[in-house]
VOPAGU-2260 file (C-alpha; in pm, 1 decimal, decimal comma):
REM VOPAGU-2260
SITE   aa  ch    i         X         Y         Z
SITE  MET   A    0   -2128,8     127,7     143,6
SITE  LYS   A    1   -2383,7     346,0     316,0
SITE  ARG   A    2   -2682,7     461,5     119,3
SITE  LEU   A    3   -2624,7     794,6     -53,5
SITE  SER   A    4   -2788,7    1110,1      64,8
SITE  ARG   A    5   -2891,0    1412,2    -139,7
SITE  LYS   A    6   -2702,7    1610,6     123,6
SITE  GLN   A    7   -2372,6    1490,0     -20,4
SITE  VAL   A    8   -2185,9    1694,4    -280,0
SITE  ILE   A    9   -1941,3    1492,4    -488,7
SITE  VAL   A   10   -1628,3    1671,6    -604,9
SITE  SER   A   11   -1421,7    1459,0    -844,0
SITE  MET   A   12   -1046,1    1511,9    -837,0
SITE  ASN   A   13    -728,3    1312,5    -887,5
SITE  GLY   A   14    -530,8    1150,7    -604,6
SITE  ASP   A   15    -274,7    1430,3    -558,4
SITE  ASN   A   16    -543,3    1698,1    -532,9
SITE  LYS   A   17    -745,7    1479,6    -299,3
SITE  THR   A   18    -451,2    1428,1     -62,5
SITE  LYS   A   19    -366,2    1799,0     -57,8
SITE  PHE   A   20    -729,6    1896,9      -5,5
SITE  MET   A   21    -789,1    1648,3     277,9
SITE  LYS   A   22    -481,3    1767,5     473,7
SITE  ASN   A   23    -670,5    2090,2     548,7
SITE  SER   A   24   -1024,2    1951,5     554,8
SITE  SER   A   25   -1117,7    2122,6     883,7
SITE  ASN   A   26   -1006,9    2459,7     740,8
SITE  HIS   A   27   -1204,3    2390,3     424,3
SITE  VAL   A   28   -1518,4    2319,2     628,7
SITE  ALA   A   29   -1481,2    2652,5     810,1
SITE  ASN   A   30   -1405,7    2846,3     489,1
SITE  LEU   A   31   -1690,8    2680,9     298,7
SITE  ASN   A   32   -1931,7    2770,7     578,6
SITE  LYS   A   33   -1812,1    3133,7     566,5
SITE  ALA   A   34   -1855,0    3143,7     188,9
SITE  LEU   A   35   -2205,0    2992,9     212,5
SITE  LYS   A   36   -2297,3    3239,3     486,8
SITE  ASN   A   37   -2175,8    3529,2     266,2
SITE  ILE   A   38   -2427,4    3432,6      -3,6
SITE  LYS   A   39   -2697,9    3412,3     265,9
SITE  SER   A   40   -2741,2    3037,3     227,1
SITE  ASP   A   41   -2885,0    2829,0     507,7
SITE  ILE   A   42   -2668,8    2534,7     398,6
SITE  MET   A   43   -2380,5    2442,1     627,9
SITE  VAL   A   44   -2100,0    2194,3     563,5
SITE  ASN   A   45   -2087,9    1927,8     833,5
SITE  PHE   A   46   -1772,5    1744,4     723,0
SITE  ILE   A   47   -1564,3    1636,6     425,2
SITE  HIS   A   48   -1454,0    1280,5     361,1
SITE  GLN   A   49   -1240,7    1109,2     103,3
SITE  GLU   A   50   -1380,4     879,3    -164,5
SITE  GLN   A   51   -1208,6     680,0    -437,4
SITE  SER   A   52   -1285,8     933,5    -710,1
SITE  GLY   A   53   -1248,6    1252,0    -503,2
SITE  VAL   A   54   -1404,2    1401,3    -193,3
SITE  THR   A   55   -1758,7    1417,3     -65,9
SITE  ILE   A   56   -1877,3    1729,1     112,7
SITE  VAL   A   57   -2165,1    1651,1     347,9
SITE  THR   A   58   -2409,8    1934,0     419,9
SITE  ASN   A   59   -2697,1    1980,9     665,0
SITE  LYS   A   60   -2953,8    2030,7     383,7
SITE  VAL   A   61   -2982,8    1967,5      12,4
SITE  ALA   A   62   -2769,0    2220,0    -175,1
SITE  PHE   A   63   -2915,5    2447,0    -442,3
SITE  PRO   A   64   -2733,3    2547,3    -764,3
SITE  LEU   A   65   -2591,9    2866,2    -608,0
SITE  ASP   A   66   -2461,6    2662,3    -313,2
SITE  LEU   A   67   -2301,2    2412,9    -552,7
SITE  GLN   A   68   -2138,6    2696,0    -746,2
SITE  THR   A   69   -1998,5    2843,3    -423,2
SITE  ILE   A   70   -1860,5    2505,0    -316,2
SITE  LYS   A   71   -1708,4    2448,0    -659,1
SITE  GLN   A   72   -1545,5    2791,7    -657,6
SITE  HIS   A   73   -1395,9    2734,1    -312,1
SITE  VAL   A   74   -1254,1    2393,6    -403,6
SITE  LYS   A   75   -1104,2    2517,3    -732,0
SITE  THR   A   76    -935,4    2813,1    -562,9
SITE  ALA   A   77    -798,0    2614,6    -268,0
SITE  ASN   A   78    -419,7    2634,0    -221,9
SITE  ASN   A   79    -210,8    2370,2    -401,4
SITE  ILE   A   80    -508,9    2237,9    -599,9
SITE  GLU   A   81    -482,9    2197,9    -976,4
SITE  ALA   A   82    -818,1    2353,5   -1074,4
SITE  GLU   A   83    -834,5    2189,3   -1418,1
SITE  GLU   A   84    -832,6    1847,4   -1248,3
SITE  VAL   A   85   -1141,7    1926,5   -1037,7
SITE  LYS   A   86   -1470,6    1831,3   -1199,8
SITE  ILE   A   87   -1801,8    2005,7   -1146,1
SITE  SER   A   88   -1960,3    1952,0    -806,9
SITE  GLU   A   89   -2281,4    1761,3    -817,1
SITE  LEU   A   90   -2535,1    1619,8    -578,6
SITE  SER   A   91   -2519,6    1245,7    -542,6
SITE  GLN   A   92   -2842,5    1085,6    -644,8
SITE  SER   A   93   -2782,3     722,1    -718,0
SITE  LYS   A   94   -2522,1     466,5    -800,4
SITE  LEU   A   95   -2596,3     281,5   -1121,1
SITE  TYR   A   96   -2415,6      -1,9   -1290,8
SITE  LEU   A   97   -2348,0     -46,6   -1660,8
SITE  LYS   A   98   -2221,5    -351,7   -1846,1
SITE  ILE   A   99   -1967,9    -332,7   -2131,0
SITE  THR   A  100   -1957,0    -638,2   -2356,6
SITE  GLY   A  101   -1731,2    -739,0   -2642,5
SITE  ILE   A  102   -1403,5    -632,0   -2485,1
SITE  PRO   A  103   -1108,3    -872,9   -2518,7
SITE  TYR   A  104    -992,4   -1033,8   -2194,9
SITE  LEU   A  105    -628,3   -1023,7   -2301,8
SITE  GLY   A  106    -472,5    -686,9   -2373,0
SITE  GLU   A  107    -397,2    -605,2   -2734,3
SITE  PHE   A  108     -47,7    -729,0   -2836,6
SITE  THR   A  109       7,9    -885,6   -2493,2
SITE  ASN   A  110     -70,5   -1214,7   -2325,0
SITE  THR   A  111    -174,2   -1055,7   -1995,6
SITE  HIS   A  112    -535,3   -1011,7   -1893,8
SITE  ILE   A  113    -682,4    -663,3   -1867,9
SITE  ASN   A  114    -714,7    -496,6   -1529,1
SITE  SER   A  115    -911,7    -210,7   -1375,1
SITE  ASP   A  116    -640,0      44,2   -1454,1
SITE  TYR   A  117    -652,9     -51,2   -1822,9
SITE  VAL   A  118   -1033,9     -11,7   -1829,1
SITE  GLU   A  119   -1017,1     323,8   -1646,4
SITE  ASP   A  120    -761,9     443,1   -1902,6
SITE  ILE   A  121    -997,5     343,9   -2187,6
SITE  ILE   A  122   -1281,0     533,7   -2019,9
SITE  LYS   A  123   -1069,2     846,9   -1972,2
SITE  LYS   A  124    -966,8     847,8   -2339,3
SITE  ASN   A  125   -1315,8     798,4   -2485,3
SITE  TYR   A  126   -1532,9    1107,9   -2529,9
SITE  ILE   A  127   -1863,3     931,5   -2456,1
SITE  PHE   A  128   -1752,7     900,4   -2092,3
SITE  ASN   A  129   -1667,6    1272,5   -2051,3
SITE  ASN   A  130   -1938,9    1348,2   -1791,9
SITE  ILE   A  131   -1917,1    1013,9   -1612,8
SITE  THR   A  132   -1770,0     963,6   -1266,9
SITE  LEU   A  133   -1692,9     610,4   -1154,8
SITE  ALA   A  134   -1831,0     515,7    -814,0
SITE  SER   A  135   -1587,3     226,1    -776,9
SITE  ARG   A  136   -1321,5      45,0    -972,7
SITE  PRO   A  137   -1442,7    -147,9   -1280,4
SITE  HIS   A  138   -1512,8    -519,2   -1228,9
SITE  ILE   A  139   -1378,8    -752,6   -1498,8
SITE  ILE   A  140   -1526,7   -1096,8   -1557,2
SITE  LYS   A  141   -1409,2   -1346,3   -1819,9
SITE  VAL   A  142   -1710,7   -1478,6   -2012,3
SITE  SER   A  143   -1586,9   -1840,1   -2023,6
SITE  SER   A  144   -1263,9   -2034,2   -2006,4
SITE  LYS   A  145   -1275,2   -2100,3   -2382,3
SITE  LEU   A  146   -1347,7   -1744,7   -2498,1
SITE  ASP   A  147   -1111,7   -1448,9   -2486,1
SITE  ILE   A  148   -1392,6   -1200,0   -2416,1
SITE  ALA   A  149   -1467,8   -1015,6   -2092,8
SITE  ILE   A  150   -1763,6    -835,6   -1942,9
SITE  ILE   A  151   -1687,1    -511,0   -1761,8
SITE  TRP   A  152   -1919,6    -384,5   -1489,4
SITE  LEU   A  153   -1901,7     -11,3   -1418,8
SITE  ASP   A  154   -2057,8     157,0   -1115,9
SITE  ILE   A  155   -2121,8     522,2   -1199,5
SITE  TRP   A  156   -2268,7     818,7   -1015,4
SITE  ASN   A  157   -2595,4     913,1   -1178,4
SITE  ILE   A  158   -2828,2    1208,7   -1138,9
SITE  GLN   A  159   -3197,5    1173,9   -1061,9
SITE  SER   A  160   -3314,3    1197,4   -1424,7
SITE  GLU   A  161   -3068,3     918,5   -1512,0
SITE  SER   A  162   -2957,3    1123,3   -1813,8
SITE  LYS   A  163   -2593,9    1018,7   -1769,8
SITE  ALA   A  164   -2678,1     650,4   -1789,1
SITE  LYS   A  165   -2932,0     698,9   -2067,2
SITE  SER   A  166   -2669,5     873,0   -2278,9
SITE  LEU   A  167   -2448,3     561,5   -2257,9
SITE  ILE   A  168   -2692,6     273,2   -2294,4
SITE  ASN   A  169   -2665,8      93,0   -2631,3
SITE  ARG   A  170   -2361,7     301,5   -2732,6
SITE  TYR   A  171   -2070,1     147,8   -2918,5
SITE  PHE   A  172   -1703,2     238,4   -2895,7
SITE  ASN   A  173   -1369,7      92,3   -3000,7
SITE  VAL   A  174   -1113,8     -77,1   -2781,4
SITE  GLY   A  175    -826,6    -132,6   -3019,3
SITE  SER   A  176    -974,4    -312,2   -3318,2
SITE  PHE   A  177   -1275,5    -443,1   -3122,2
SITE  ILE   A  178   -1619,4    -279,7   -3109,4
SITE  THR   A  179   -1773,7    -291,4   -2764,6
SITE  THR   A  180   -2129,6    -227,4   -2648,9
SITE  ILE   A  181   -2263,9     -66,7   -2332,9
């Protein structure tokens, strides 16, 4: 993956919204540029591309809070988009990984090993991950052939102050009857 730029605005949205939004991406670029011009911003949108967790809007300069608010407003009011599924726009700063330990390798009440979808579902349901956006699918590694414990590696988007990651480090949460650690 290419190195991130502060000129990229990440807009998290589900797959249906992403598909609908990308069908008219050239119109969105033009409309975003008009909206930014109306607020007398010198930021211009160069292009929009699709990511795993949403879309990335690439600008000519680093966006300021008013620019981000304008972009967010445009995306949420776009036709056919479910606004409640669109998360706050943010500037990409860094990609950081976290490790979750103490999670069982086999799913509870099943004999099948856990997968990325299962881990993503756990993350969506747990409140400590509310402001977290995954940068890629979780990676699952079995600790050893004799133990039924896995290590989960999460790549998350983090802001410059690393406050998102700091809020998760050394936190505990339940996965079924197991207590896991980040």
